[in-house]
N, C-alpha and C positions, 0 to 999 in steps of 0.2 A: 407853116402852111398859110397860104394867102386867104383872104376873105372869099375870093372867087372859088378857090379850090374847096374851101369848107362848105360854101353854099352848094356846090355841085355834089359833094359827098353826102350832105344832108338830104338833098333832093333825091339822089340815087337810093339812099336808105329808105326814104318814105315811099318811093315808087316800088321798091322791092317788096314792100309789105302790101302793095296793092293800093292803099289809100290810108291817110292819116286824117282823122277828124279835126284834131287840134294840135297845132305845132307850137311849142313854147320855146322861144329863143331870146337871148338877151339883146343881141344886135339885130334890128329888123332887116337889114340888108342880107343877112345870112339865110333867111327863110324865103326870100322872093322866088328863087329858082323852083322850089317845091310847089309854090302857088302857081307859077307860070306853067309848069308841067302838068298841073291838075292832080298832083299827088297829095295835096293837103287842102282842106276846105277853109280852115281858119288859122291864122298866125297871130299869136299874142306875144308881145315883146315890150321892152322898155328902152333903155340906153340913151335915148335922145333927150330925156328930161322935159319933154313936152308931148302933149297928146296929139296923135295923128290918127285920123279915121274915126270910124271904120271906113276903109276905101277898098274898092274892088281892085285886085292885083291878079293879073292872069286869070286863072279859073277859080280863084279863091278870094278871101277877104283878109285884110291886114288891119290890125288895131295896135297902136303903140300907146301904152299908158304913160302918163306924165311922171308918176311917182308910185311907190309902194307905201308911202306915208299916208296916214289917216287924214 
């Protein structure tokens, strides 16, 4: 499955529930479609090993944590 297909599938699942308050995903690109569609308010993720955001993406907010280390 491609990243685009996975992003679409995740967004469709979030939208089918009506709305998701917090979307947790490892790769931030996978959650963007759910934010764009307005099916999630907040996406928390990692993967990039650098902090990004919080930034407004679509109808939600994306925050990428730099690390899970203390």
